C-alpha positions as a Python dict, from the first residue, in 0.01 Angstrom:
ca = {
    (1, 'M'): (0, 0, 0),
    (2, 'T'): (-352, 33, -136),
    (3, 'Q'): (-478, -285, -299),
    (4, 'H'): (-658, -228, -627),
    (5, 'P'): (-869, -499, -793),
    (6, 'Q'): (-749, -590, -1140),
    (7, 'T'): (-1064, -508, -1332),
    (8, 'P'): (-1097, -378, -1687),
    (9, 'A'): (-1117, -2, -1732),
    (10, 'P'): (-1475, 119, -1773),
    (11, 'S'): (-1604, 264, -2096),
    (12, 'L'): (-1541, 629, -2013),
    (13, 'I'): (-1271, 780, -1790),
    (14, 'P'): (-1304, 1130, -1642),
    (15, 'A'): (-1060, 1404, -1737),
    (16, 'V'): (-910, 1580, -1435),
    (17, 'F'): (-730, 1891, -1320),
    (18, 'V'): (-501, 1819, -1023),
    (19, 'G'): (-391, 2092, -787),
    (20, 'V'): (-19, 2038, -723),
    (21, 'G'): (195, 2240, -484),
    (22, 'G'): (567, 2226, -416),
    (23, 'P'): (771, 1933, -282),
    (24, 'R'): (651, 1978, 75),
    (25, 'Q'): (304, 1875, -42),
    (26, 'M'): (438, 1518, -34),
    (27, 'D'): (463, 1553, 347),
    (28, 'D'): (106, 1682, 378),
    (29, 'V'): (-73, 1367, 493),
    (30, 'V'): (-416, 1527, 474),
    (31, 'W'): (-376, 1663, 119),
    (32, 'C'): (-224, 1341, -11),
    (33, 'G'): (-498, 1142, 157),
    (34, 'E'): (-763, 1357, -7),
    (35, 'L'): (-605, 1299, -347),
    (36, 'E'): (-590, 922, -297),
    (37, 'E'): (-949, 906, -174),
    (38, 'W'): (-1060, 1104, -480),
    (39, 'A'): (-867, 880, -717),
    (40, 'D'): (-1011, 568, -554),
    (41, 'A'): (-1363, 702, -609),
    (42, 'M'): (-1306, 745, -984),
    (43, 'P'): (-1289, 471, -1246),
    (44, 'R'): (-933, 343, -1262),
    (45, 'P'): (-756, 439, -1586),
    (46, 'K'): (-549, 211, -1807),
    (47, 'A'): (-305, 499, -1863),
    (48, 'I'): (-267, 870, -1788),
    (49, 'L'): (-176, 1147, -2031),
    (50, 'V'): (-67, 1448, -1828),
    (51, 'F'): (4, 1812, -1912),
    (52, 'S'): (204, 1985, -1639),
    (53, 'A'): (243, 2356, -1568),
    (54, 'H'): (616, 2293, -1550),
    (55, 'W'): (674, 2194, -1910),
    (56, 'L'): (601, 2461, -2168),
    (57, 'R'): (740, 2370, -2508),
    (58, 'Y'): (648, 2409, -2872),
    (59, 'P'): (620, 2188, -3067),
    (60, 'L'): (420, 1962, -2837),
    (61, 'T'): (674, 1718, -2700),
    (62, 'T'): (618, 1384, -2532),
    (63, 'G'): (831, 1254, -2247),
    (64, 'A'): (1034, 937, -2243),
    (65, 'T'): (856, 618, -2350),
    (66, 'H'): (1094, 400, -2147),
    (67, 'P'): (1198, 423, -1780),
    (68, 'V'): (1413, 729, -1703),
    (69, 'A'): (1488, 934, -1391),
    (70, 'L'): (1244, 1193, -1262),
    (71, 'E'): (1297, 1563, -1329),
    (72, 'Y'): (1365, 1725, -991),
    (73, 'D'): (1282, 2067, -1128),
    (74, 'Y'): (1284, 2255, -798),
    (75, 'Y'): (1564, 2429, -614),
    (76, 'G'): (1684, 2492, -261),
    (77, 'F'): (1496, 2212, -85),
    (78, 'P'): (1637, 1955, 161),
    (79, 'Q'): (1823, 1668, -4),
    (80, 'H'): (1560, 1402, 59),
    (81, 'Y'): (1326, 1573, -189),
    (82, 'Y'): (1581, 1490, -460),
    (83, 'Q'): (1564, 1121, -371),
    (84, 'V'): (1190, 1081, -426),
    (85, 'Q'): (1100, 798, -659),
    (86, 'Y'): (787, 744, -867),
    (87, 'P'): (858, 454, -1107),
    (88, 'A'): (534, 464, -1306),
    (89, 'P'): (540, 241, -1614),
    (90, 'P'): (590, 430, -1941),
    (91, 'A'): (316, 440, -2206),
    (92, 'P'): (478, 411, -2552),
    (93, 'D'): (154, 307, -2723),
    (94, 'L'): (-14, 619, -2590),
    (95, 'A'): (256, 835, -2750),
    (96, 'G'): (172, 685, -3087),
    (97, 'R'): (-199, 734, -3031),
    (98, 'L'): (-142, 1097, -2934),
    (99, 'A'): (49, 1161, -3256),
    (100, 'G'): (-240, 1012, -3451),
    (101, 'L'): (-492, 1240, -3282),
    (102, 'L'): (-293, 1564, -3301),
    (103, 'G'): (-76, 1528, -3608),
    (104, 'D'): (-285, 1769, -3815),
    (105, 'F'): (-327, 2016, -3527),
    (106, 'V'): (17, 2071, -3378),
    (107, 'P'): (365, 1935, -3456),
    (108, 'I'): (480, 1662, -3217),
    (109, 'E'): (827, 1553, -3110),
    (110, 'G'): (955, 1290, -2871),
    (111, 'S'): (1213, 1336, -2595),
    (112, 'Q'): (1390, 1151, -2316),
    (113, 'R'): (1255, 1381, -2045),
    (114, 'G'): (1136, 1224, -1720),
    (115, 'L'): (823, 1317, -1525),
    (116, 'D'): (853, 1657, -1357),
    (117, 'H'): (735, 1752, -1011),
    (118, 'G'): (407, 1886, -1141),
    (119, 'V'): (335, 1528, -1243),
    (120, 'F'): (488, 1304, -980),
    (121, 'I'): (379, 1502, -672),
    (122, 'G'): (11, 1480, -767),
    (123, 'L'): (38, 1121, -884),
    (124, 'K'): (213, 1013, -564),
    (125, 'G'): (-96, 1135, -384),
    (126, 'M'): (-349, 984, -624),
    (127, 'Y'): (-181, 657, -720),
    (128, 'P'): (91, 600, -459),
    (129, 'D'): (177, 253, -589),
    (130, 'A'): (296, 403, -922),
    (131, 'D'): (119, 124, -1107),
    (132, 'V'): (-63, 322, -1380),
    (133, 'P'): (130, 390, -1704),
    (134, 'V'): (200, 762, -1752),
    (135, 'L'): (292, 975, -2051),
    (136, 'Q'): (373, 1343, -2004),
    (137, 'A'): (327, 1593, -2286),
    (138, 'S'): (437, 1955, -2297),
    (139, 'I'): (201, 2251, -2309),
    (140, 'P'): (265, 2399, -2655),
    (141, 'T'): (99, 2739, -2603),
    (142, 'L'): (-64, 2956, -2337),
    (143, 'D'): (-351, 3059, -2566),
    (144, 'P'): (-675, 2953, -2393),
    (145, 'E'): (-875, 2874, -2709),
    (146, 'S'): (-595, 2665, -2857),
    (147, 'L'): (-555, 2465, -2537),
    (148, 'F'): (-927, 2403, -2509),
    (149, 'E'): (-928, 2279, -2869),
    (150, 'L'): (-627, 2060, -2794),
    (151, 'G'): (-830, 1899, -2519),
    (152, 'R'): (-1128, 1852, -2749),
    (153, 'R'): (-907, 1654, -2987),
    (154, 'L'): (-804, 1426, -2703),
    (155, 'A'): (-1163, 1327, -2620),
    (156, 'P'): (-1138, 989, -2805),
    (157, 'L'): (-886, 874, -2544),
    (158, 'R'): (-1142, 867, -2265),
    (159, 'P'): (-1350, 572, -2393),
    (160, 'E'): (-1019, 393, -2450),
    (161, 'G'): (-949, 404, -2075),
    (162, 'V'): (-705, 697, -2078),
    (163, 'M'): (-726, 975, -1821),
    (164, 'V'): (-640, 1318, -1963),
    (165, 'M'): (-489, 1512, -1674),
    (166, 'G'): (-391, 1875, -1631),
    (167, 'A'): (-155, 1939, -1338),
    (168, 'G'): (-112, 2288, -1201),
    (169, 'L'): (-268, 2519, -943),
    (170, 'L'): (-589, 2715, -967),
    (171, 'T'): (-408, 3004, -801),
    (172, 'H'): (-33, 3064, -791),
    (173, 'S'): (27, 3340, -541),
    (174, 'Q'): (71, 3354, -165),
    (175, 'E'): (37, 3733, -154),
    (176, 'S'): (-339, 3778, -169),
    (177, 'P'): (-557, 3510, -4),
    (178, 'T'): (-865, 3724, -71),
    (179, 'A'): (-798, 3739, -445),
    (180, 'N'): (-719, 3366, -446),
    (181, 'A'): (-1053, 3289, -282),
    (182, 'E'): (-1242, 3516, -524),
    (183, 'F'): (-1080, 3361, -829),
    (184, 'D'): (-1121, 3005, -698),
    (185, 'A'): (-1494, 3064, -642),
    (186, 'W'): (-1535, 3226, -985),
    (187, 'V'): (-1375, 2931, -1164),
    (188, 'A'): (-1591, 2681, -976),
    (189, 'E'): (-1909, 2876, -1053),
    (190, 'T'): (-1815, 2930, -1418),
    (191, 'L'): (-1751, 2559, -1468),
    (192, 'E'): (-2075, 2473, -1291),
    (193, 'R'): (-2261, 2695, -1541),
    (194, 'G'): (-2070, 2541, -1830),
    (195, 'D'): (-1980, 2891, -1949),
    (196, 'V'): (-1691, 2812, -2183),
    (197, 'D'): (-1678, 3162, -2329),
    (198, 'A'): (-1629, 3317, -1987),
    (199, 'L'): (-1373, 3055, -1887),
    (200, 'L'): (-1163, 3121, -2196),
    (201, 'R'): (-1175, 3495, -2118),
    (202, 'Y'): (-1067, 3444, -1756),
    (203, 'Q'): (-775, 3687, -1786),
    (204, 'E'): (-1014, 3967, -1884),
    (205, 'I'): (-1312, 3913, -1658),
    (206, 'A'): (-1237, 3693, -1356),
    (207, 'P'): (-1223, 3867, -1018),
    (208, 'G'): (-884, 3860, -849),
    (209, 'V'): (-711, 3705, -1150),
    (210, 'A'): (-420, 3950, -1168),
    (211, 'Q'): (-326, 3881, -807),
    (212, 'A'): (-412, 3509, -803),
    (213, 'L'): (-229, 3434, -1128),
    (214, 'P'): (67, 3664, -1190),
    (215, 'T'): (159, 3415, -1466),
    (216, 'Q'): (-72, 3178, -1649),
    (217, 'E'): (107, 2845, -1681),
    (218, 'H'): (-34, 2693, -1360),
    (219, 'F'): (-395, 2754, -1464),
    (220, 'V'): (-400, 2659, -1831),
    (221, 'P'): (-367, 2279, -1786),
    (222, 'L'): (-727, 2299, -1665),
    (223, 'L'): (-836, 2411, -2012),
    (224, 'V'): (-688, 2100, -2175),
    (225, 'A'): (-858, 1869, -1926),
    (226, 'Y'): (-1193, 2045, -1953),
    (227, 'G'): (-1175, 2039, -2330),
    (228, 'A'): (-1119, 1663, -2326),
    (229, 'A'): (-1452, 1613, -2151),
    (230, 'Y'): (-1654, 1886, -2321),
    (231, 'D'): (-1916, 1796, -2579),
    (232, 'G'): (-2160, 2083, -2556),
    (233, 'G'): (-2129, 2048, -2179),
    (234, 'A'): (-1949, 1843, -1918),
    (235, 'A'): (-2036, 1728, -1568),
    (236, 'V'): (-1803, 1895, -1318),
    (237, 'A'): (-1718, 1777, -968),
    (238, 'T'): (-1464, 1897, -714),
    (239, 'G'): (-1236, 1619, -593),
    (240, 'V'): (-1034, 1823, -343),
    (241, 'S'): (-1110, 2173, -216),
    (242, 'G'): (-984, 2421, 40),
    (243, 'F'): (-674, 2635, 74),
    (244, 'T'): (-315, 2594, 186),
    (245, 'T'): (-185, 2772, 495),
    (246, 'G'): (-56, 3042, 260),
    (247, 'G'): (-401, 3091, 107),
    (248, 'G'): (-346, 2909, -225),
    (249, 'S'): (-627, 2704, -374),
    (250, 'K'): (-602, 2325, -343),
    (251, 'R'): (-899, 2265, -574),
    (252, 'S'): (-878, 1957, -796),
    (253, 'L'): (-1155, 1899, -1049),
    (254, 'Q'): (-1316, 1607, -1228),
    (255, 'F'): (-1479, 1649, -1571),
    (256, 'G'): (-1719, 1403, -1727),
}
């Protein structure tokens, strides 16, 4: 187990986009090690608010604010993947803070839903001790501008020690490694330029997008995270890069 010093959270926590694959990612020692090394290099959050590609629901809905079982929302895998545990503490105070920030922007409901695999697979890599409180919230729309604005409204959480996290995949296709690589490079370059307009029009103008992203839900959590760090610009760093054996992007990104 990694030993973490018990120090106060710093004044500003990065927002992040975490590349999360399927359950077998948990057996990928290299990928998990890269995620943990990246997390250790960042300021340690007091809590994490995470938007996963695997929970699309309007109105915006928060997960359980007390301990509940994980959502094993995958099918056809060996039984041991349905016995994975990630007992992160809940974050009930964060749910109340979220409602205060977004109440005039989008309706909010609570639920008893546990963390889904888009959340716990990435977090098992980053914070394997499950010792950071976590609140999951649903993605209420796929509209890029609305999600970017949602992130902007979450910016006050960062100086309070909260990490705003989007969990998905920069590409979500195993059929065209060339298109995946083109789209991955375009996103990295567009973020480096701080070209928000281009980023929000990714479906229209990005090379390889139709092949790399047959559907959009795995990409759009990035827009929430980037919005949370954007104030006329945002420093961007890649925490994990490279591609899976099937050619999918592993890129995880740090904003602010």
